[in-house]
C-alpha positions in Angstrom: 15.6 -18.4 43.4 14.4 -14.9 43.0 13.1 -13.7 39.7 15.5 -10.8 39.6 18.6 -13.0 40.0 20.8 -13.3 36.9 20.1 -16.4 34.8 16.9 -17.1 36.4 14.6 -17.7 33.4 16.0 -14.8 31.5 15.8 -15.2 27.7 18.5 -13.9 25.4 16.5 -10.9 24.6 16.6 -9.7 28.2 13.0 -10.6 29.0 12.6 -12.3 32.2 10.6 -15.5 32.2 10.0 -17.4 35.3 9.4 -20.7 33.3 12.8 -20.4 31.6 11.4 -19.6 28.2 9.0 -22.7 28.3 5.3 -22.6 28.4 3.6 -24.3 31.2 2.6 -27.9 30.5 -1.0 -27.5 31.6 -1.8 -24.0 30.3 -2.1 -22.2 26.9 -3.5 -23.3 23.6 -2.7 -26.8 22.4 -1.8 -27.4 18.8 -3.8 -29.8 16.5 -1.5 -32.2 14.6 -3.9 -32.6 11.7 -4.5 -28.8 11.5 -0.8 -28.2 11.7 -0.2 -30.7 8.8 -2.8 -29.2 6.6 -1.5 -25.7 7.5 2.0 -26.7 6.5 0.7 -28.2 3.3 -1.2 -25.1 2.3 1.5 -22.5 3.2 2.3 -22.8 6.8 1.1 -19.8 8.8 0.1 -17.9 5.6 -3.5 -16.5 5.8 -4.0 -17.5 2.2 -3.4 -21.1 3.0 -6.1 -21.0 5.7 -8.5 -19.6 3.1 -7.7 -22.4 0.7 -8.3 -25.0 3.4 -11.6 -23.5 4.2 -12.6 -23.4 0.5 -11.6 -27.0 0.2 -13.7 -28.1 3.1 -16.7 -26.2 1.7 -16.3 -27.8 -1.7 -16.1 -31.2 -0.1 -19.2 -30.6 2.0 -21.1 -29.4 -1.1 -20.0 -32.4 -3.1 -21.2 -34.7 -0.3 -24.5 -32.8 -0.2 -25.0 -33.3 -3.9 -24.0 -36.9 -3.9 -26.3 -37.9 -1.1 -29.2 -36.1 -2.7 -29.6 -38.8 -5.5 -32.1 -41.5 -5.1 -33.7 -44.2 -7.3 -37.4 -45.0 -7.7 -38.2 -48.6 -8.9 -40.6 -49.4 -11.7 -43.4 -50.5 -9.4 -42.9 -47.5 -7.0 -43.9 -43.9 -6.8 -42.1 -41.3 -4.7 -43.9 -38.6 -2.8 -41.6 -35.6 -2.3 -41.9 -33.2 0.6 -40.0 -29.9 0.8 -39.6 -28.6 4.3 -42.5 -31.0 5.3 -44.9 -29.7 2.6 -46.1 -31.7 -0.3 -44.1 -30.9 -3.5 -44.6 -33.6 -6.2 -44.8 -37.3 -7.1 -41.8 -38.8 -8.9 -42.1 -41.8 -11.2 -39.6 -44.6 -11.8 -36.0 -43.6 -12.5 -33.0 -41.7 -11.0 -33.9 -38.4 -9.2 -32.2 -35.8 -7.1 -33.4 -33.9 -4.1 -31.8 -31.2 -1.9 -30.6 -33.0 1.2 -32.0 -31.7 4.5 -34.6 -29.7 2.5 -36.6 -32.5 0.8 -37.8 -35.8 2.1 -39.1 -38.7 0.1 -41.6 -41.4 0.9 -41.8 -44.4 -1.6 -44.9 -46.5 -2.1 -45.5 -49.6 -4.3 -48.4 -49.1 -6.6 -48.3 -52.4 -8.4 -48.1 -54.9 -5.6 -51.4 -56.4 -4.4 -51.7 -56.3 -0.7 -54.0 -58.4 1.5 -55.8 -57.4 4.7 -57.5 -60.1 6.8 -60.6 -59.4 8.9 -62.5 -61.5 11.5 -65.8 -60.1 12.8 -69.1 -61.2 14.4 -72.2 -59.8 12.7 -76.0 -59.9 13.3 -78.1 -61.0 10.4 -81.6 -59.8 9.4 -83.3 -62.5 11.3 -81.3 -61.6 14.5 -78.8 -64.4 14.4 -75.1 -64.1 15.0 -72.5 -65.3 12.5 -68.7 -65.3 12.6 -67.1 -64.2 9.3 -63.5 -64.4 8.2 -62.5 -62.6 5.0 -59.6 -61.0 3.2 -59.5 -57.8 1.1 -57.1 -57.5 -1.8 -56.2 -54.0 -2.7 -53.6 -51.7 -4.4 -52.5 -48.1 -4.0 -54.0 -46.1 -6.8 -53.2 -42.6 -5.7 -49.8 -42.2 -3.8 -50.5 -38.6 -2.8 -53.8 -39.4 -1.2 -52.5 -42.6 0.3 -49.7 -40.7 2.1 -51.4 -37.4 2.9 -55.2 -37.8 3.0 -55.5 -40.2 5.9 -53.2 -40.9 8.9 -53.5 -44.7 8.9 -54.6 -46.2 5.5 -54.7 -49.8 6.8 -56.8 -48.9 9.8 -59.2 -46.9 7.6 -59.5 -49.8 5.2 -60.3 -52.2 8.1 -63.0 -49.9 9.5 -64.5 -49.4 6.1 -64.5 -53.1 5.4 -66.2 -53.9 8.7 -68.9 -51.2 8.0 -69.6 -52.5 4.5 -69.7 -56.1 5.7 -72.1 -55.2 8.6 -74.5 -53.5 6.1 -74.6 -56.5 3.8 -74.9 -59.1 6.5 -77.6 -57.1 8.3 -79.7 -57.2 5.1 -79.4 -61.0 4.6 -80.8 -64.0 6.5 -78.5 -66.4 8.3 -79.2 -69.3 5.9 -78.1 -67.2 3.0 -74.9 -66.0 4.7 -74.0 -69.6 5.8 -74.9 -71.2 2.5 -74.8 -70.3 -1.2 -75.3 -66.5 -0.5 -71.7 -65.9 0.5 -70.5 -65.3 -3.1 -73.3 -62.8 -3.7 -72.5 -61.2 -0.3 -68.9 -60.6 -1.4 -70.0 -59.2 -4.8 -72.4 -56.8 -3.2 -69.9 -55.7 -0.6 -67.1 -54.7 -3.0 -68.7 -51.6 -4.6 -69.9 -50.3 -1.2 -66.4 -50.7 0.3 -64.9 -48.9 -2.7 -67.4 -46.0 -2.4 -66.4 -45.6 1.3 -62.7 -45.5 0.5 -63.3 -43.0 -2.3 -65.3 -40.8 0.0 -62.3 -40.8 2.4 -59.8 -40.0 -0.5 -57.7 -42.9 0.7 -56.0 -43.6 -2.6 -56.8 -47.3 -2.2 -58.3 -49.4 -5.0 -60.0 -52.7 -3.8 -59.4 -55.6 -6.2 -61.4 -58.4 -4.6 -63.1 -59.5 -1.4 -62.9 -63.2 -0.5 -65.1 -64.5 2.3 -63.2 -67.5 3.7 -65.6 -68.7 6.4 -69.1 -68.0 7.6 -69.9 -70.0 10.7 -72.7 -69.9 13.3 -72.0 -69.6 17.0 -70.3 -72.6 18.6 -73.4 -73.5 20.7 -75.5 -74.1 17.6 -72.8 -75.2 15.1 -73.7 -78.9 15.3 -77.3 -78.2 14.4 -76.4 -76.0 11.4 -73.9 -78.6 10.2 -76.7 -81.1 10.1 -78.8 -78.7 8.1 -76.0 -78.1 5.7 -75.5 -81.9 5.3 -79.2 -82.4 4.7 -79.1 -79.7 1.9 -76.1 -81.3 0.3 -77.8 -84.7 0.4 -80.9 -83.2 -1.2 -78.8 -81.7 -4.0 -77.0 -85.0 -4.5 -80.2 -87.1 -4.7 -81.7 -84.5 -7.0 -78.7 -84.7 -9.3 -78.9 -88.5 -9.3 -82.6 -88.4 -10.2 -82.0 -86.0 -13.0 -79.2 -88.2 -14.3 -81.4 -91.2 -14.2 -84.2 -89.3 -15.9 -81.9 -88.0 -18.6 -80.9 -91.6 -19.3 -84.3 -93.4 -19.1 -86.6 -90.8 -20.7 -84.9 -90.6 -24.1 -84.8 -94.4 -24.2 -88.5 -94.7 -23.4 -89.3 -92.0 -26.0 -87.3 -94.0 -28.5 -89.2 -97.2 -27.7 -92.5 -95.4 -27.9 -91.6 -93.9 -31.3 -90.5 -97.3 -32.5 -93.8 -98.9 -31.4 -95.8 -96.1 -33.0 -93.9 -96.5 -36.2 -94.4 -100.3 -36.2 -98.2 -99.9 -35.5 -98.5 -97.4 -38.3 -96.6 -99.8 -40.6 -98.9 -102.7 -39.7 -101.9 -100.5 -40.1 -100.8 -99.5 -43.6 -100.0 -103.1 -44.4 -103.4 -104.3 -43.4 -105.1 -101.5 -45.3 -103.0 -102.2 -48.4 -103.7 -106.0 -48.1 -107.4 -105.4 -47.7 -107.5 -103.0 -50.6 -105.6 -105.5 -52.8 -107.9 -108.3 -51.8 -111.0 -106.2 -52.6 -109.6 -105.2 -56.0 -108.7 -108.8 -56.8 -112.2 -109.8 -55.8 -113.8 -107.2 -58.0 -111.7 -108.5 -60.9 -112.7 -112.1 -60.2 -116.3 -111.1 -59.9 -116.3 -109.6 -63.3 -114.8 -112.7 -64.9 -117.1 -115.0 -62.9 -120.1 -113.2 -64.2 -118.9 -113.8 -67.8 -118.2 -117.6 -67.3 -119.1 -119.1 -63.9 -118.2 -122.7 -64.6 -114.7 -121.9 -65.9 -114.0 -119.5 -63.1 -115.2 -122.0 -60.5 -112.9 -124.7 -61.8 -110.0 -122.3 -62.1 -110.5 -121.1 -58.5 -110.7 -124.6 -57.3 -107.5 -125.6 -59.1 -105.7 -122.4 -57.8 -106.8 -123.2 -54.3 -105.6 -126.8 -54.5 -102.3 -125.7 -55.9 -101.7 -123.4 -53.0 -102.8 -126.1 -50.5 -100.8 -128.9 -52.0 -97.7 -126.8 -52.4 -97.6 -126.0 -48.7 -98.4 -129.5 -47.4 -97.1 -133.1 -47.9 -99.1 -134.8 -50.7 -100.3 -138.4 -50.6 -101.3 -139.9 -53.9 -103.5 -143.0 -53.9 -104.1 -144.7 -57.3 -107.7 -145.7 -58.1 -108.6 -149.2 -59.0 -107.3 -150.9 -55.9 -103.6 -150.5 -56.9 -101.2 -150.6 -54.0 -98.1 -148.5 -54.8 -95.1 -148.3 -52.5 -95.5 -145.2 -50.3 -92.5 -143.5 -48.7 -94.2 -141.6 -45.9 -93.2 -140.7 -42.4 -94.6 -142.9 -39.7 -97.1 -140.3 -38.4 -98.2 -139.5 -42.0 -98.6 -143.2 -42.8 -100.7 -143.9 -39.7 -102.9 -140.9 -40.5 -103.3 -142.2 -44.1 -104.2 -145.7 -43.0 -106.9 -144.3 -40.7 -108.5 -142.0 -43.2 -108.5 -144.4 -46.2 -111.7 -146.4 -47.0 -111.8 -149.9 -45.8 -113.0 -151.4 -49.1 -110.3 -149.7 -51.2 -112.4 -146.6 -52.1 -111.3 -144.0 -54.7 -111.4 -140.8 -52.6 -108.1 -139.1 -52.3 -106.5 -138.4 -48.9 -106.4 -134.7 -47.9 -104.3 -133.8 -44.9 -106.0 -132.0 -42.0 -104.1 -128.8 -42.7 -105.6 -128.6 -46.2 -109.3 -128.8 -45.1 -109.5 -125.2 -44.1 -108.1 -124.0 -47.5 -110.7 -126.1 -49.3 -113.4 -124.6 -47.3 -112.1 -121.2 -48.1 -112.1 -122.0 -51.8 -115.6 -123.4 -51.7 -116.7 -120.3 -49.6 -115.2 -118.0 -52.3 -117.1 -119.9 -55.0 -120.3 -119.5 -53.2 -119.6 -115.9 -52.5 -119.0 -115.2 -56.2 -122.1 -117.2 -57.1 -124.2 -115.2 -54.6 -122.7 -111.9 -55.9 -123.7 -112.9 -59.4 
């Protein structure tokens, strides 16, 4: 059909349209259903409605920008804020806001104690090799320096720890590192390690250094184990000896003090007895000089009283009387042997009393000679 024929795509206004007043299916601008609905809500094809829609979209975008800018910092954290990549400030705990897409935040925990393990082989002062395992406990003291001053804080801490350890081990002998010197090694290492980290402005505060193991090389480990066991046996035996000494020495000192006290007491007793006997002899001597016969008889009677009081007494009547004697068998036999065969009148004196009589007679002779 030609375009100029009547009824061929001609619209009522007289314009000829080869598509019959319809737009091609594949050409032209397509309509957006969502945009059409919003346009119908805000005034159809009115330009003011389009402005209101744009304004609404802008307000929504700003609201989302503000809402997503809020962030929270916990009590144990600090937030390092960057504006366009440049350091801005450090925020403490609480709720904060930052301009989204302008500011960035990096949070660090400043109250948690972190641990870093380290295993290294070191050369001692006496040119021996030891294998050391340790852990470093640290905290973040300065969030700004921790984030900005060094690129890798953990790697810096590891290198600084190895350097401080190498300095301390290189100044000690192998026996010290393997034995009781490990505690001192850790104490001396801590301030040196902290000085290194402060020099780097790392923002790290070292809390403690714990040396877990210090071992010799595997080839000589058995020999060093024997040395360590020998030292432990030495300390054990030394402690046992000190314990025994602490138990026996005070006891011996107490016995010695008791013997010395007994000896001093016996000494004083002998001195007092001798002094008393001398004083009594001086008194008797004065009386004996006044009346020798009476004092001699008195001394004899006193001596016999003492002797007879401490021994069994046998009384034999003179004149040949034969009283009934109640004597033990041994005492009776001794009396029969010692009595005179013809019924003499001499009294029987037991053997134990003879010495006392001699002492009495000797005292009498002494007094008489002194006179």
